[in-house]
C-alpha positions in Angstrom: 0.0 0.0 0.1 1.3 3.4 -1.0 1.2 6.2 1.6 -0.2 9.3 0.0 0.9 12.7 1.4 -1.8 14.5 3.6 -2.9 17.6 1.8 -3.9 20.7 4.0 -6.6 22.8 2.7 -5.9 26.6 2.4 -8.2 28.9 4.2 -9.7 29.9 0.9 -10.5 26.3 0.1 -12.0 25.9 3.5 -14.2 28.9 3.0 -15.3 27.7 -0.5 -16.3 24.3 1.0 -18.1 25.9 4.0 -20.0 28.4 1.7 -21.1 25.5 -0.7 -22.3 23.4 2.3 -24.3 26.5 3.5 -25.7 26.9 0.0 -26.8 23.3 -0.1 -28.4 23.4 3.4 -30.3 26.6 2.4 -31.6 24.9 -0.7 -32.8 21.9 1.3 -34.4 24.1 3.9 -36.1 26.1 1.2 -37.4 23.0 -0.5 -38.8 21.7 2.8 -40.5 25.2 3.4 -42.1 25.2 0.1 -43.5 21.7 0.6 -44.8 22.6 4.0 -46.3 25.8 2.6 -48.3 24.0 -0.1 -49.6 21.7 2.6 -50.5 24.5 5.1 -52.0 26.6 2.4 -54.2 23.7 1.2 -55.4 22.9 4.8 -55.9 26.6 5.5 -57.9 27.2 2.4 -60.2 24.1 3.1 -60.6 25.1 6.8 -61.5 28.8 6.0 -64.2 27.7 3.4 -65.5 25.1 5.9 -65.6 27.6 8.9 -66.6 30.7 6.8 -63.7 32.7 7.9 -61.6 35.3 5.8 -58.0 34.3 5.4 -56.4 37.0 7.7 -53.1 36.7 9.7 -55.2 36.8 12.9 -57.4 34.0 11.8 -54.4 32.0 10.6 -52.7 32.3 13.9 -55.5 32.4 16.6 -58.2 30.2 15.0 -56.5 28.1 12.6 -53.9 27.7 15.2 -50.7 28.0 13.3 -48.4 28.8 16.2 -45.0 28.0 14.8 -42.2 30.5 15.0 -42.3 30.9 11.1 -45.9 32.0 11.4 -45.4 35.3 9.6 -43.2 33.9 6.9 -45.6 31.0 6.4 -48.7 33.3 6.3 -47.0 35.4 3.6 -46.2 32.2 1.6 -49.8 30.9 2.0 -51.2 34.3 0.7 -48.9 34.1 -2.3 -50.0 30.5 -3.0 -53.7 31.5 -2.7 -53.2 34.5 -4.9 -51.6 32.2 -7.6 -54.3 29.5 -7.2 -57.1 32.0 -7.6 -55.7 33.0 -11.0 -56.1 29.4 -12.3 -59.2 28.5 -14.2 -60.1 25.6 -16.5 -61.5 26.4 -20.0 -65.0 26.8 -20.4 -66.6 23.9 -22.2 -68.5 24.7 -25.5 -72.0 23.7 -25.6 -72.8 21.3 -28.4 -76.2 22.2 -29.6 
């Protein structure tokens, strides 16, 4: 077996590696947040329709009981999802007379 020399990383190389790891962690956290936001938005939409509430921040936190520390960020994401969803429509079918 050949002994290879141990290479030391420079400070610049270490910084590049740590920055890349931080970027990858941020991407993973963002993906998880997006998935959770879709789930929460769907549940909140169904709940507000069922209960007859307006989708306000106060209702989101106090009545829907979203009490997590990211409640403001999550509510803003939910509003964006709702705004997008409410722009969607299916084409109107043509009557065949």
